[in-house]
Every structure is written in structure tokens, then in C-alpha cells.
C-alpha positions as CSV (number, residue, x, y, z in Angstrom):
1,X,94.2,18.6,33.3
2,X,93.4,20.9,30.5
3,X,92.1,19.3,27.3
4,X,90.6,20.2,24.0
5,X,87.7,17.7,24.4
6,X,84.7,17.4,26.6
7,X,83.3,13.8,26.8
8,X,79.8,13.0,28.2
9,X,77.6,10.0,28.2
10,X,74.5,10.5,26.1
11,X,72.1,8.6,28.3
12,X,71.8,7.4,32.0
13,X,73.5,4.0,32.8
14,X,70.3,1.9,32.4
15,X,69.6,3.4,28.9
16,X,71.4,3.0,25.5
17,X,75.2,3.3,25.5
18,X,76.8,6.2,23.7
19,X,79.4,9.0,24.2
20,X,79.3,12.5,22.8
21,X,82.7,14.1,22.7
22,X,82.7,17.8,21.8
23,X,85.7,19.9,20.8
24,X,85.9,22.9,23.2
25,X,87.1,25.5,20.8
26,X,85.6,24.2,17.5
27,X,82.1,23.6,16.3
28,X,82.8,20.0,16.1
29,X,82.0,16.7,17.9
30,X,82.6,12.9,17.7
31,X,80.1,10.2,18.6
32,X,80.8,6.8,20.0
33,X,77.8,4.5,19.2
34,X,74.4,5.4,17.7
35,X,71.8,4.2,20.2
36,X,69.0,6.5,21.5
37,X,70.0,10.0,20.5
38,X,66.8,11.7,21.5
39,X,68.4,13.8,24.3
40,X,70.8,15.4,21.8
41,X,69.8,18.6,20.2
42,X,69.9,19.1,16.5
43,X,72.9,21.4,16.9
44,X,74.7,18.7,18.8
45,X,74.2,16.3,15.9
46,X,75.2,18.8,13.3
47,X,78.6,19.3,14.9
48,X,79.5,15.6,14.5
49,X,82.2,14.8,11.9
50,X,83.0,11.2,12.9
51,X,81.0,8.4,14.3
52,X,82.6,5.2,15.8
53,X,80.1,2.3,16.2
54,X,81.3,-0.4,18.6
55,X,78.9,-2.9,17.0
56,X,75.4,-2.9,15.5
57,X,73.2,-4.5,18.1
58,X,70.0,-2.4,18.2
59,X,70.9,-0.4,21.4
60,X,74.1,0.8,19.7
61,X,72.9,1.5,16.2
62,X,69.2,2.3,15.9
63,X,69.9,6.0,16.2
64,X,71.6,5.9,12.8
65,X,68.2,7.0,11.3
66,X,67.8,10.0,13.5
67,X,71.4,11.0,12.9
68,X,70.9,10.7,9.1
69,X,67.6,12.6,9.3
70,X,69.3,15.6,11.0
71,X,72.0,15.8,8.2
72,X,70.0,15.3,5.1
73,X,70.1,18.3,2.7
74,X,73.4,19.6,4.1
75,X,76.8,19.8,2.3
76,X,78.6,17.6,4.7
77,X,80.9,14.5,4.7
78,X,80.5,12.2,7.7
79,X,82.9,9.5,8.5
80,X,81.5,6.3,10.1
81,X,83.6,3.4,11.5
82,X,82.4,0.0,12.5
83,X,83.4,-3.7,12.8
84,X,83.3,-6.4,10.2
85,X,79.9,-6.5,8.4
86,X,79.4,-2.7,8.8
87,X,78.9,-2.1,5.1
88,X,75.9,-4.5,5.1
89,X,74.4,-2.9,8.2
90,X,74.7,0.7,6.8
91,X,73.5,-0.3,3.4
92,X,70.5,-2.1,5.0
93,X,69.6,1.0,6.8
94,X,69.9,3.1,3.7
95,X,67.9,0.6,1.6
96,X,64.9,1.0,4.0
97,X,64.0,4.4,2.5
98,X,62.8,5.7,-0.9
99,X,65.3,8.3,-2.2
100,X,63.5,9.6,-5.3
101,X,63.5,13.2,-4.1
102,X,67.2,13.6,-3.3
103,X,68.1,14.4,-7.0
104,X,66.8,17.9,-6.4
105,X,68.7,18.6,-3.2
106,X,70.9,21.6,-3.4
107,X,73.6,20.1,-1.2
108,X,75.1,16.6,-1.4
109,X,75.5,14.7,1.9
110,X,78.3,12.1,1.7
111,X,78.9,9.2,4.0
112,X,82.4,7.8,4.1
113,X,82.0,4.4,5.8
114,X,84.9,2.3,7.0
115,X,84.7,-1.3,7.9
116,X,87.4,-2.4,10.3
117,X,88.8,-6.0,10.2
118,X,91.7,-7.4,12.2
119,X,94.3,-6.4,9.7
120,X,92.6,-4.1,7.2
121,X,90.3,-1.1,6.9
122,X,88.0,-0.9,3.8
123,X,86.2,2.4,3.0
124,X,83.2,3.1,0.7
125,X,81.6,6.4,-0.1
126,X,77.8,6.9,-0.4
127,X,76.4,10.1,-2.0
128,X,73.0,11.4,-1.2
129,X,72.4,12.7,-4.7
130,X,73.2,9.2,-6.0
131,X,70.5,7.8,-3.8
132,X,73.2,6.5,-1.4
133,X,74.5,3.9,-3.8
134,X,78.1,3.2,-3.0
135,X,80.9,4.4,-5.3
136,X,82.3,1.6,-7.4
137,X,85.7,1.6,-5.7
138,X,86.3,0.3,-2.2
139,X,89.6,1.6,-0.8
140,X,91.6,-0.8,1.4
141,X,94.3,0.1,3.9
142,X,96.3,-1.8,6.5
143,X,94.9,-1.6,10.1
144,X,97.5,-1.5,12.8
145,X,95.4,-0.1,15.7
146,X,94.8,3.5,14.5
147,X,91.5,4.4,12.9
148,X,92.1,8.1,12.5
149,X,95.1,10.4,12.7
150,X,94.8,14.2,12.9
151,X,97.4,16.8,13.8
152,X,96.5,17.0,17.5
153,X,94.9,13.6,18.2
154,X,94.5,10.0,17.0
155,X,91.7,7.4,17.5
156,X,93.0,4.0,18.4
157,X,90.9,0.9,18.4
158,X,90.9,-2.8,19.2
159,X,88.6,-5.6,17.9
160,X,87.2,-7.3,20.9
161,X,84.8,-10.3,21.3
162,X,81.1,-10.1,22.1
163,X,80.1,-13.3,20.2
164,X,80.6,-10.9,17.3
165,X,83.5,-8.4,16.8
166,X,83.1,-5.2,18.8
167,X,85.3,-2.1,18.7
168,X,87.0,-0.7,21.8
169,X,88.1,2.9,21.4
170,X,90.7,5.3,22.8
171,X,91.1,9.0,21.7
172,X,94.7,10.1,22.4
173,X,95.4,13.8,22.4
174,X,99.0,14.7,21.5
175,X,99.2,17.8,23.6
176,X,97.1,20.8,24.7
177,X,97.7,24.4,23.6
178,X,96.4,27.1,25.9
179,X,96.7,30.9,25.2
180,X,98.0,33.3,27.9
181,X,95.7,36.2,27.3
182,X,97.8,38.6,29.4
183,X,100.6,38.1,26.9
184,X,98.3,39.0,24.0
185,X,97.7,42.3,25.7
186,X,101.4,42.8,26.1
187,X,101.8,42.3,22.4
188,X,98.9,44.6,21.6
189,X,96.9,41.8,19.8
190,X,93.4,40.5,20.5
191,X,91.7,37.2,20.3
192,X,90.0,36.2,17.1
193,X,89.7,33.5,14.4
194,X,93.4,33.6,13.9
195,X,93.9,31.6,17.1
196,X,92.4,28.5,15.5
197,X,94.9,28.8,12.7
198,X,97.7,29.4,15.2
199,X,96.9,26.3,17.2
200,X,96.5,24.2,14.1
201,X,100.0,25.4,13.0
202,X,101.4,24.2,16.3
203,X,99.6,20.9,16.2
204,X,100.9,20.3,12.7
205,X,104.4,21.1,14.0
206,X,105.1,23.6,11.3
207,X,108.6,25.2,11.0
208,X,109.1,27.6,14.0
209,X,110.9,30.0,11.7
210,X,108.0,30.3,9.3
211,X,105.9,33.4,9.3
212,X,102.5,33.5,11.0
213,X,100.1,36.4,10.3
214,X,97.8,37.6,13.1
215,X,94.7,39.2,11.7
216,X,92.0,41.5,13.0
217,X,88.6,40.9,11.4
218,X,85.3,42.8,11.2
219,X,82.2,41.3,9.6
220,X,84.3,38.4,8.3
221,X,86.8,40.7,6.5
222,X,90.4,41.3,7.5
223,X,90.9,44.9,8.6
224,X,94.4,44.7,10.0
225,X,97.3,42.2,10.1
226,X,100.7,41.7,11.7
227,X,103.4,39.1,11.0
228,X,105.3,37.1,13.6
229,X,107.8,34.3,13.5
230,X,105.7,31.3,14.5
231,X,108.2,30.0,17.2
232,X,108.6,33.4,18.8
233,X,104.8,33.9,19.0
234,X,104.4,30.5,20.5
235,X,107.0,31.2,23.2
236,X,105.3,34.4,24.1
237,X,101.6,33.5,24.2
238,X,101.2,29.7,24.3
239,X,101.4,27.2,27.1
240,X,101.7,23.6,26.0
241,X,100.8,20.7,28.3
242,X,100.3,17.0,27.9
243,X,97.1,15.9,26.2
244,X,94.3,13.6,27.5
245,X,93.4,10.0,26.7
246,X,89.7,9.1,26.7
247,X,88.7,5.4,26.3
248,X,85.4,3.7,25.7
249,X,84.7,0.0,26.3
250,X,81.3,-1.7,26.1
251,X,79.7,-5.0,25.3
252,X,82.7,-7.3,25.8
253,X,83.2,-10.6,27.6
254,X,85.7,-10.9,30.4
255,X,87.8,-13.4,28.5
256,X,91.6,-13.5,29.0
257,X,92.1,-12.4,25.4
258,X,89.7,-9.5,25.7
259,X,91.3,-8.4,28.9
260,X,94.7,-8.4,27.3
261,X,93.5,-6.3,24.4
262,X,91.6,-3.9,26.6
263,X,94.5,-3.3,29.0
264,X,96.8,-2.5,26.0
265,X,94.2,-0.1,24.6
266,X,93.2,1.8,27.7
267,X,96.6,1.9,29.5
268,X,97.1,5.2,31.4
269,X,93.8,6.6,30.2
270,X,92.8,9.9,31.9
271,X,89.2,9.0,31.6
272,X,87.7,5.5,31.0
273,X,84.1,5.0,30.1
274,X,83.3,1.3,30.7
275,X,80.3,-0.9,31.0
276,X,79.4,-2.6,34.3
277,X,76.5,-4.7,33.3
278,X,76.4,-7.3,36.1
279,X,77.4,-7.9,39.7
280,X,80.2,-10.3,40.4
281,X,77.7,-12.7,42.1
282,X,76.1,-13.0,38.7
283,X,79.4,-13.6,36.9
284,X,78.2,-16.8,35.2
285,X,75.3,-14.8,33.7
286,X,77.8,-12.1,32.6
287,X,79.9,-14.8,30.9
288,X,76.9,-16.2,29.2
289,X,75.8,-12.8,28.0
290,X,79.3,-11.7,27.1
291,X,79.4,-8.6,29.3
292,X,81.7,-7.4,32.1
293,X,80.8,-7.4,35.7
294,X,81.3,-4.2,37.8
295,X,84.2,-5.8,39.6
296,X,85.9,-6.7,36.3
297,X,85.4,-3.1,35.1
298,X,87.1,-1.7,38.3
299,X,89.9,-4.2,38.1
300,X,90.7,-3.4,34.5
301,X,90.7,0.3,35.3
302,X,93.0,-0.2,38.3
303,X,95.5,-2.4,36.4
304,X,95.6,0.0,33.4
305,X,96.4,2.9,35.6
306,X,93.2,4.8,34.7
307,X,92.8,8.2,36.5
308,X,89.0,8.7,36.2
309,X,86.4,6.0,35.8
310,X,82.8,6.3,34.5
311,X,80.5,3.3,34.6
312,X,77.5,2.8,32.2
313,X,75.4,0.1,30.5
314,X,73.9,-1.4,33.7
315,X,71.6,-4.5,33.3
316,X,68.0,-3.6,34.0
317,X,67.9,-6.5,36.6
318,X,69.6,-4.0,39.0
319,X,67.2,-1.0,38.4
320,X,66.4,-0.8,42.1
321,X,70.0,-1.3,43.3
322,X,72.5,0.6,41.1
323,X,74.6,1.5,44.1
324,X,75.7,-2.1,44.4
325,X,77.2,-1.9,40.9
326,X,78.9,1.3,41.8
327,X,80.2,0.0,45.1
328,X,81.6,-3.2,43.6
329,X,83.4,-1.3,40.8
330,X,84.9,1.3,43.1
331,X,86.1,-1.2,45.6
332,X,87.9,-3.1,42.8
333,X,89.3,0.2,41.4
334,X,90.7,1.5,44.7
335,X,91.1,-1.7,46.7
336,X,88.7,-0.4,49.4
337,X,85.7,1.8,49.7
338,X,86.9,4.4,52.2
339,X,87.9,7.7,50.8
340,X,86.4,7.2,47.4
341,X,85.3,10.4,45.8
342,X,82.2,10.2,43.5
343,X,82.2,12.9,40.9
344,X,79.1,11.9,39.0
345,X,76.2,11.9,41.4
346,X,73.0,11.0,39.7
347,X,74.0,12.3,36.3
348,X,74.4,9.8,33.4
349,X,77.0,7.3,34.4
350,X,79.0,7.2,37.6
351,X,82.5,8.7,37.9
352,X,85.2,7.8,40.3
353,X,88.7,9.3,40.6
354,X,91.7,7.7,42.1
355,X,92.6,9.6,45.3
């Protein structure tokens, strides 16, 4: 399946959870959770526009400091989303530093922080130049399962239970636009920055009869241009296919209510990243710790019709036997172990695809 996004776990399955999701044709990325970010390069962090924090236990949030450090002094607005209590968590982090030098910064970093409750989303904005004090006004909106809506994707979420509220997440791509380069040659036009504008026009469903201008650029300046009817150009050079659904579930109990919400959120995901903290033989411990077993992870993926499964967030008690977690999850996912295809090897996480 073609997609505009490339998801990858930040760390191996015994380390801090986190997902880095990069846009393939833009200098942009999303982050799910802010645990240990040390393996990410500065340029990876600088591409991030939105961060979705499942909850603020240390292994999911202590990387906030490193993330903020990489962005200080830049003219950026970063969107952060988290569960109830998120304002206090962010403000506590910000209060741990002395900001007397930021008045002289040339650029003003802005943090737009949204706290998600069962029925509402409240947003506050923090300006670096104002020493990260929140703006006086807190904006409140209704929450009906969607955190973010953009022309070609939306971010869905559910509040799950982990003794505290915890966000489960699904990115749903509307559709994927690919360019047929041979057709560009037939029309005598070349690739360039105009393709980003072209795809954006299609994602925004602009009037097919509107004019679209193809440009040739040199050194950032337009040296030539040619007008087309948007719909005609799309028919000639674009191939539109269904988008991808990517889901992320971590730190949740296997309660009936959680299972109901998770199945609704992850249904028909193309790729599910899900914790597999304990073996089924330790299910009482998993229940006590409010985590999923590997078997529960596989069963949820199977029932939801997931195509590709990646496991992570293994308990350190299984450091010397991770294959048992993988085997248990895949047997639940497929109903048997024979014919299972492992796509992840020893890279971060373990991926399994339905045959």
C-alpha cells in the first residue's frame, strides 16, 4: 500500500515507548510519546509539528526536555496533546528552568498545548519570549474522538484506562496521491515545488474547474509557468488510492471497557503498534500493573481486522526470552504459528503481517 507516512518505533521493545511518524514528501513529522529520544537526530526533532502524549509516566514524557531544548530559539509553533492533567505536567516541566535570557531571543517558540477530557479539549498557548507563561485565555472545544483534522488525514483518539487516563491514537489518511512521472514528460512539465501545491489542492478537494498554475523555478524564483484546469491535470498525472490507518496503543489494562474502546479505535488499521508487556501465564500481574499481555495484543489485532502488527513495550522480566512474547502474540493474531511471516527481525519492535 502506498502512503504519505512512514512510521517507526523510536526504541527497541524493552526501552521507552514512542513512535516517530515522518511525512514522506514534506519536511515534517509527528511524535507519539516523549520518552527517551536520544536516538533521534536533531533534524528528526526539528521536523516535528505535533506531539501526542499517551500519558505522563516518566518513560513516556521525560524526553520533553530534550525536545524543547532542540527547538529553543526557533520561530516555530508546536502542538502538544495529552490526557487530563496535561497542563499541570507541561507547566511543571517549564517551571523547572530559569527563563531570564529568552527576552533577547530573535525568534519566538510557541507551544500550543491541548488537554483532552472525555467530552472536551482545552488549549493554552505558551510563548518562549513571555518566559512560557500561558496566555490568559484557555480555548475550549467539544471532543468527539478527533484531535486533529487536516486536508489529507485526521488524528483520532480514545481515552483509555491505566489507573489514570491514557490516550490511544489512530492516524487516518484520507487517500494517497501519487504522480505518474511518464505523464509529466508527455505534458512537457517537470517535477518541482509546485507538486506540493498540487497535492494540497487535491487533498483540500478544490473545485476541479479552478485554474492550477505549474511553475518552473530556479534559485527559488519562478522562471516559467503554465496554467491547467485542476481536474484535467489530475486526470492526466495523478493516481489516487486509499490511504493508510496507523494506530498506537500502550499502557492500558485489558478490561472489557478498554477492549471495547480499543477495538472501535483501531478497527481495520493497516498498521497497529501495540504494547505486549506480559505473557499470558502472568496475566494476573498484567492486570495488577494495568498492561496488556502479548496474547491480548494479538487477539485485539485479529478481532479488529488489523493487517500489520508491531509489538513493543516488553516488561524487563522477559529480557532473556522476548521470542515467547512474539510467539504468543502471533499465535493469537493468526490462530496458529505456522506460516507466520516476521517482517521486523531484530529491529525495534516486532512486526507480523496477516498471510
